[in-house]
N, C-alpha and C positions, 0 to 999 in steps of 0.2 A: 499631590505626585509630579515633579517638577521634569523635564525633559531629559535629564539625564536619567533617573529611575526607567520613563517611558522606555527612552533607547536599549536600557537593558534588560527591561520584558520583554521586547519583542525580539531582544536577540536571543532570547533563553526560549522564546516560543517560535521562531524560524531557527529552529535548527534540525538536521537529520534525524535526530531523532524521535521526536514531535511529527515531524512532515511521514515520515514511516509509518511508524502508528497509526494516525490519523488517515491513511491511503489504507492501511490495513480494516480496519473499519470499515470506511468506506467503500473497499470492495465487495466485504460482506454482506451489507446494507443491500447494496446496488445486486451484487447479485442474486440476491434472495430474492428484490421484485422481479426479475427476469424469471428465476425458477418459476414465480408462480406464475408468469407469464406463457413458458412455453413447457411447461410441465404437460398441460391440457394436449399438449401438439405433437407428445411424447419423445420432447428433446431431453437430455441427458444433463445431470446437472455441471458437469466444465464447460459445455457448451454457454451455458449461462452464467458461468463465471468469467469463462475470456471473453465475454459481451461486457459485463463488469469492468474490466479492466480497461475492454476498447472504449468504455463509454464517459469515464476515468481518465484517462491517458491521453496523449497528445491528437488522436485523433479526434477528441472529443473535448472536454470539460477544460484539457488544458489546453487548451487554446488561447483560451483569457487569460493576459498575462500573472493577474494577480495570483494564479491560481498553477501556471506555468512554473512560477517561483518560489514558490513553497515544495511544490512537489519534485521539481527538478534543480535539485539545489550542487554545486560543483563536489561538494565532499559526500554525497548520498550515496554513490555507485559502491566505496566500500562496502557498507550497512545494508544495502540490499545482496549483497556479494554472504557476507555472513552470515543473513538469513537465510538464503536462497544454500548456503552450504551446511546449516543445520537441519533446513527442510528434508534437501533430499537424504540426511541421514537418516531420520528416525523414519521415514515412511522407506525406505533399501530395509530397513533392519526389519520393520515391520513387517514390509513383503512377504521378505527372508522366511520371518516365524509362520509364515500362514500359508509359506508356499505347498503344493501341495509335492511333493520327492518323491512317494513312490509312484505316480500317476505320469509324471515324465518321464521318468524310469520306465515305467511301461508301453509308453510309446514314445521313446525319444527314437526308433527311425522313423514314424510319421511326421514326427513333429519339427525334427531337424531335416527332414528332408524338403517340407515346406520352406523352414526358416533362411536354408542358406542357398536355394531357388529361388526365392525370394533378394537375395542377398547378393549373388550373382546376377543377375538379372538389373534389379538395380545400379550394382557395380561399372554394368557397361554402359546403362546409361547414365551415371553420372562420368564415364572416364568418353565418351562420346560428347558431351557439352563442356566440360569441364576450362576446354585449353579456351573456346568461346567465351564462358564465361569469364576467363582470367583474363581474356583479350580486353571486355566489354567494362570487366570492374577496375582490376590492378594494373592502373598506368603505370608505366615503368618500375613496375614487381618485382623480380627476377627470380624469387620464390614459388615456381610452378608444381616442382612436388610437393610441396605441402600442400599446397590450394587445393588439385588434383585431388591429394590423400582424402582430404576435409573434406569435400564435396561430397567425395564417393561414400563417404562414413553420412552424411545427410541424406542423401539417395535411398542410404541401406537400411536406415537406424528406426525403429519401432520402438515407441515408449513405454512400457510394460506398466509403470503408475496409471496412465493413460487407460489403457488400455483395461485395466483393474478396477479402474474406478465406473468407467463408460460400461461393463460387463454389470455391474455395480447395481446401477442407474435403472440398464434397458433389464434386469432380470434375468440377462441369459449363462450369467458366470457357472453354474453349474448345468448347463445342456453341455453334450458329447458336445456341439460346435464351438460354445463359450469356451469350454474348458480347454480345447486345443488352441482356440485364437490364444490363450491365454501361457499357456506352456512355449507354441509359438516364440509369444512376443517376450518374451522370458527367457529364450535362445536367441532370441535375434540382440535382446540390448547385451545381454553378458559376451558374447562375440565382437559388437561394436564397440564395448567401451575396453572389452581387453584389447582390440586394435587398436585403439587411441591410446589406449595406455601406451602402446608398447610404441607407435609413434611419437610420445613424448619424451619417455624414459632414451629411445636412441637419437633420438637429438637433440637432447642434453649428455650423448654419449656415458653415460650413467647406467648403461641398462642391468648391467649385472647388482652392482651395488644398491640401487633403487630398489630394481627387484626380489632381491633377497630382503631386505628391508621390508618391504611390504609382507613379500610371505612369510616371516618372523612377528612383526607384531601382529599380523593377521591370526595368524596360530595360536601365537599366546594366547590369545583375548580367546579363541574359541576354547581353547585348554583352560582358561581360568572357568570361563564361565560356567563349564559342564560342573567341574567341583565346588563354585560359587551357589550351581543351581542346587546340587545335592544339597548344600549345606541348608541352604535358604529351605530348604522344603522341610527339613527334619526339624526348624526353627519353630516354637511359638502355632504347634498342631490343628492348636485350638482357632485359629484364626481363617479366613476363606481367602485372606488374600495377602501380601508381603507390605512389611512396616514402610515408611515414607523412607525411611532411613535405611531400609534395602535397596528399594528401588530405585535411591539419590544414585546410591554404589556401583548399579549393573551399567547405571547412563552415565555415571561419569566414566567408567572405564571403558564403553562402546566413543564418550566423546571423548579424549585422550588418544587412543589408538588410531580416530578420525582424523583429528587434526597431525598427529604424527603421517600418517600417508599421505593426506592431503597435502602437504606441506613441501613431500620431497619428489610426490609425483603429480601433484596438481589434482586430482580425481581422488575422493573415496568410496565412492558406487559398490564396485565392486567388491572390496575390504566389507562395508557392511551390509551388503546384500550374504557373504557368506558366513559372516557372523551369526545374522538371523537363520538361514537355512542351516545351522549345524546347533542354532541352542536348544539345550535340551528342552523336548514338547509339554515331558510328562513335568505336573507335581503345580504348584501354586506359583511357583515363579513363572512359569509359560504362562498362566492365568492371568498374572498379574497383569504383566507386561500388554499383554494382547489385552484384556482390557481396560487400561490406563493410554495405553497408546492409539487404538483406534477409537476412541471418541472422538480426540483432539486431532489427529490426523485428516480423520473426514471431516470432519466438521469446521477446523481453521486453517493448519499448515495446508494440507493438499487445494482448498478452493481460494489462499491467497497465493500457492503456488501458481495455479492457474491463471488466478487475476491478474498477475502480476506478465504473466508470459501477454494478455493482451493489452495492457499497460502499455509494453512498450512497444507494442504497434503504433504505428506512423504512417497513415496515409496522404501525409501530406508531400510525405520522402518520391512518391506517385506522382513526379511533376512531369513527366515528357516518354514520349513513347517507349522509347527503348528498353526504360525503366520496367512496365507495364510487359514488354515482354521478355526480359528476364526473368520477372516473378511469374509472368504465366509460363515459361519453360519452367520453371524449375515446378510447379507445383504439378504441372499435366506429365513428364517425365516419371516424377515420385508417387502419383496416381498409377502411372500406365507401369511405372517396371517393379512395382509391388504387385496387381492386379494379372499382369500378364507371370510372372515366376512364380507366382501362387499358385495359376489354372493350372499350368508345368505342371507341375509337382502334383497337382490334386489328379490329373488327369494319367498320369503315371499312376497314383497309389488309389485310383478309381471312385476319388471322392466324388460325389455331383456336384456340377458345377453351381445352382446356387449355395451348397456351402462355402465354396473355392470362391466367390465371389466374395459370400461377407468374411472369410478371414485375409481373403486381401486387401478390403479395406478396413479391415482391424488391424491388418498390419500398415496401415496406413497412420495412424496417429502420431501426431507427435509433439515433442513437448518438455524433456526430459533433461537427457545428458547431451539433448543438441547440443542446450544453448552454452554447457560447457565447452561443445567442440569449436561454435566460434567467437566465445570467451574470452576473458583475456591470459589464459593458460596456451592457447595458440597464436596471441600474438606478436611474440617472438618466432614465432615457425613462419607465422606469413606475413605479418606484419599487416592488421585489417586496413582499411579507410573507412569512415564512417557509412559513406552511400553505400559500397559491400556487405559490412554488417548488417543495416535497413532493410537490404532488399534480403540476406539468408533469411534474416528473424520473419520478415510478412511471409513467403515462403512457410516455416514452421508453423504458422499460425495457420495461415490458409489450410491448409493439408489438414490440421484438426479439425478448423472450424468445418473445410467440405463433409471432410469423411464422419463428422459426428452425426448430422441430420442425415446422412442419406444409409448408415447405419439404421437409424430409426427405422426409417422409411422400411427397409427390408426385415427387419425384425415386424412390423405391422402385415407387410404383403406377405410372407414367410411364416403364416402363425405355423405349420405345420411344422417346419424345423426345429422351431423349438417349441413345439407341442409335449405335456408329459407325456400323452396318451404310451407312446413304445418304454415306459418306466412306468409301469403303473399294476405290473403282474407276472408272476417271473415264471407263470406254464408258458408265454409265448415270449421270454427273456431267453437270449442266447446264457448255456448257465455259467462262460467262463466270460461274460460281463460284468462290472464293475455294478455292483448292486451299495444302494444309500439306505440305511434303513435308521427310522425314527424311534426311536425307544421311548416311552414316556413310564414317569414314575412322580408318585405322591409322595414319598419320602422313601428313608434307611432302608425299609421293609423290603421293597415291588425291584431294589439295585439286583440285587443277586440273581434272581428267575429274568429277569432280562437284560443281565451280562453276560447269563450262562446262556440264554437261546443268540444272541448275537455271536459268540463263540461261535455255536453249534453252526451255523451260520457259513460264519469261515471256510468250515469243513477242513479240510489239511493245511491252509497256508495257501494255497494255489488257489486261493478263489477272489479275487479284487473285492474288499466292501470298504464301504467309508461311516461307521455307526456315529450316530447324535443320539445323546440324550438330553432329555426337554425335565427338566423337576415343572411341575404343572403343580402350583401356589392359588390357592381359591385367598379370592382379595378380600378382606377385611380392612374394619376401621383401624384407619393411623395411629398411631401410639404417640405420643408427645408432640401433636403438633401444631405446640405452640414453642417448638424448640426452634431456633431458624439455626442453619448449617454452620456456620463459626462456633456456636458453642455447643457443638456435641462433643463430649470430652476427648481423648487422645484415642487411636484408634477404632472408634465408637462411627459404625457406620450411619447413613441418613434410611427414612424410612424406607428411598426405593432399594439400597441395597441390604435392606435388614429383610425384607422378606423369607420366608425358607428357615430363619432363623437358624439353631445349633444342625439341623438336614442338612444343609448348604455344603459344610464342614464332611461330615459322614460318606454323604453321595461322593463328595471330594475324593476323598481317602480310597473310596472302596474301588473308585474309577483311574486312582493311580498304581492300585494294589492288581487289577484287571490289564493296565498297559507293563505294568510292571512280568506279568506271568506270561503274556500273551504275545506282548506287542504289539498292538490293535489298542493304534490311539482315536481315541472316542472325544467328538465335540460334545458340547456340553450348554445349554442352551438353558433357558429361562423364561416360563412363559407364566405371568402374575395377571388373574381375570377373574368375575365372576364366576361359579360352575355353570351358570345357564348361558354363558359364552366361551366357557373357556376349547371347545371341541373347535371353535372358530380359528384358536391361536396354533393349534394341533394340525386342523388342514390347511391354515393358511401354509406356515414354514414347513408342511409337507411337500406342497408349488413350488416355491422358492426352493425347496431342497431338491427337488425332482427325486424324491423317495420313493421305493420302491413297496416297502413295509413299514407298515406303523406298529407297534409291538403295545400293546393299553396291558394292562396289571387286572385280575377281577375283581369287585368290589369289596368281595369277601376274604374273609383268611383262615387260617386254621389257628386252633386254639389247641393247646397243650393235648385236652382229650381225644382231637381225632375230629372235632366238629367243626364245620365251618359259619361263621360266624359274623354279621355284616357291620362291615364299616358307614362311611358318609353316604346317605343315598344320591348324593350330589357326584360322586363317583360314578355310579351306576348308573345316571343320567346322560355323562358327560360321555361315557362307552358307549351307549346307546348313539347319541348322535355323531361319534365319533362313525361307527358303524351303516349308519345312515348317509353321513354325507363326505366320508373319503375321500381322495381322488388316487385312491394307491387301495392295495388289495392290506388285508386287517388282521390281525394275531392278536387275541385274549389270552395270556395266561394266567391260571387258576393254579397256584403252590401249592400242592400238597406234598405230603411223605408222612416218612414212620419215626418217631422219635428216636433218635440213637442211629437212626438209618441214613447216610447217605445219600440225598435226592438229589435230583436232578438240578436242583439250584446249588448242590452241591459241585458242580460238575469238573469244577476248576481244581476246586481244594481235595477232593477223593482219588483214587488212584484207579479205584474200579471204575470197569467200564461199564459207563448206563445202557440199561436198553430199551430200546425207544418203538413202539407201534404204531404203523400209522393204519388207521381203520379207515375203508374204500366201501361207502355203500353205492357212489356214483355220485353223476353230477357236479358243475362246475366248481364247487369250492372243495371237493375230493379232489378233484385232479389240482390245485392249488395246492390243496396242501401234499401231494404227491410232487411238487415240484419242489416246495421248499423241503420234502426229506429228501429229495433226492441232491442235496448242499450238503446236508446233516450228516448223510449217511457217510459223508466222506471224512469225515473228524475221527481222528484215533479214538477216542474215549464213548464211541459209539457205538451199538452195533442194533441197528435199524432192521426190523420186520415191517412187510406190509401184510393186512388180514384184509381179504374181499371179502364180503357178505354177499353170497348168493342166495336165492331162493331154490327152494329145489324143483319148481318148474322150471325155471330155466334149465338148472343143470341132467331135468331129462331127456332135453332137446341138443345136448352136448354130441358130438359125435366120437366123441370119447371119453366116456362112461368106465371110471376104474373101480367104486362101489360105493358102499349108502353110509364112509365113513364122516365125521364129522370135519376131520381137517386131511386134507388133500392136499400136500403141494405137487403140485404138476404146471406142464405150462399153457397157458390161457387161450382157449380157443373164440374164434371169431363166429361162432355161429349163430348167437344171439344177436338179433339184429329188432332188438323194441325198439320202441321210441326213444330215443337219447343214449340206448346203452351201445349203440354203432362206435361212436365219438368217446363214453367211456372205456371199451373193450380195445379201440384202433389205441388212445393215449394208456392206456396198460401195455397193450403189446410192446411198445418202444418202448415204455421203461422196462420191462419185463429183460429184453434183448443187451438193453443197455448196463444195465444196474444186477440183475437176479442171475443172468446167464455164464457174471463174470465172478459172481459167488460176496460180491459187494454188501446185498440186500438178500436178507430173504422173504421167501415170499408164503403164503397160505392161504388158501380159502372155505369161509369156513357158511357151510349150505343151515337154513333156518326156513323156517315160513312164515312163520309173522313176527309180529314186536315181543309179544311174550318169549320166545325162544331168543334170539336177539338180545333182551335181557341177560338169559340165563346164559348166554355166551359168552357176553361182558364181564361177568359177574367171573364166568371160570379163569378167565385173562386177570382177574384184580389186582392180583397183586404179583405180575410177574414182569412189571413193566416199571421205569421209573417214569418213563413222559408216556401220555395217550395223544398224537396228533391228529385229528379230525376237520372236517369242514363244517362250516355251520350249516348249512343245508345246499337249497336252488335241488333237490331231488326229486321234485312235487309230489303226488301220487304212491310212496311207495311200501307193498306190503310188510317188507323188513321193518320199517318202524309203525307198523300201526297198531293206534294207543298209546304210543310212548307217550306221548305228546297231553295224557289225560294228567300226570299228574308234574305235567311239566310247573317248574318256579320261575325262572332265567330264561322267560323266549329269544332274551340276544345272543346265547349263547347254543342257539340250535336244539334239535329234537334230544341224538347224541349225548352233546355235549352238556346238557341238563344235567342230564342223565348219570355223564362220566363226576359234574361239579356237586352232586347235591350229598348232603351229610348221609343222612338214608343209605347210599350208595358204600359199597366196602371197595371203594378203590383207593389205593395207597400213592399214585403217583401222582404227577402234575399232570395238567392236559391243556391241550393249544388248540382253540378253535379259531381254526384260519377261514375267513372269508374272501372271495376273489373279488377285484374291482368289477363295478355293475357295469362297465360298459365293454368286461368281455365275455359279463354273463348268458349275450344271446350268441357269441363268437362261438364258430366250428374251429373244429380243430385240423392242425396239419396246415 
């Protein structure tokens, strides 16, 4: 090879595309190394990625001349701008897809109050320091107003992608405090981005033209996506996901609209977010987008984006005392503004101090749109010099680097703030509070009962609920293990994706139909493991989601002749382990019914009102069953009756004894003060005053002497109800169930539940067996 050829090869290698590709690869490799070091210390992924950028940037390896010449090329900035545009477009669209809009609307007063208090205090701090900064940084520059506005935006801004990523890494995204912090960050970012867009279009003197154009383009894409998603959902029903061509079409529309918006307003962040928020969430179109984008965004795009943030940090710029003082002033005032503004709002809202401090540090995370505030878009507005740009960039990086570890420290220190104990049982939870349910299914057969119960728990739709449906798949030997990924046929999935077979398609269709009927969005999850460890996936997912309820199907199913037939023994073993290790209350649903007669599983398909009975014998599990029933009773298609079983001995001690009838509809007396009965009586008294006196729930008392009479009483009502709700146990030695355990077949259902689920017992309705979380078994009422 002669000198000319070597020169050509060298020029081909030293080009911006090669430099950017190698830089991205280096950031990913170094960030993984830092993540391994920092993860045991509780530090989140973005901090490790920023450190990777610091190591690779001018403060680290780029001090070497050859490395600096390779990474910092003359035309490289344009490539980085283009890459940053695509990064922002994709992860803002994904954030919009995954945003819990219903939660933000329910908590709009709290979240907006916290956000705008932080913005107002930050704006005051920004105004107070901007004159000094302009004098120190913008020598001879007369564009003071634009500089002041940008400094205010830098002081008040919160990077919601950083907050969301940090919340996921530190596992506080599903906690009440974490959800509030994410909502506040989204409101903050939306407000600051809108203000930034207004500043740009007003400066260009084209407010109405560019504003109307942006609204028109964004609205058109939202409208197109609505009909395209519906059309794609109906095509190829036998496929779990969209084809690559369909996915490419949707992303092409997004890219095209973002480029138009970016061209005229210099910022498409808001447009991409709104397109994601308004995208139809039901169907395989949204599932495909979330599935495809989540992996690439969280494993490649965001790590590289955060790494590039650290890559731009140049510690060598802090050459004199004045530069250090300026950076310190920016960082201290930013942290002080967020903390003080958040604490003022929390004091007004009566939010505890520790939660306020935590939210304040969350809102101090930066590193997204604030890079646009000091970028080329504002160069004509302000006329940046290199020193001002670098010092403002350093303050952005340091705010995130400081706030991230502090948040990790606060989480370890304030464990009770993020503990799951307040969400493990419905008995001690506010009836109007948002609950999360995790329904477990092994196949399409179990879906209808789980979804019917989920619908019932929402009541009259005034009760907020976030349901999750997890498909539990037994791990078996992989097929076609000798076939590489690129050798798969068109539209064929790899082994990892193919677990569940056609069951996944049927489950997805059932969930989509459920959403169309109830407007309740169900989040789908998949767990693939052996039966020996499948319960661990359920319990760990429950903890991550902070679910209050686990719903699992019974291992037996009803045959055409009405008999109960056992399924896989691994299903029963998994249910037993879930009951033993679950971090919250558990419900086991036994699906039964008469052929041709709509049962409880057909709650949504039938127009008939379902008759539901809650059996109360006493104990924590039965109290938890009543708490579940309180929510179910508000459903418009359910007529609920609570049947309390009492012994004749306790009836004789009542001060108001009417007669010896089996069924007496009366107000409950608190005269019985046997061990444990005072808690039951107090609990049922409150329930009676709240639900029975209003006519919402029926109440019946049945007096029996022993287990034999209890069985006879249950047989009398066996064909009157489509669903029986009963606690698993926890009643101690009760004369009401004496002898009933002699023929017990499935102890995991408890004495009464096992009887109702037995093939020999003449019950036509489904059975829901409830077990309260063990941490509350010894608790007291009130």
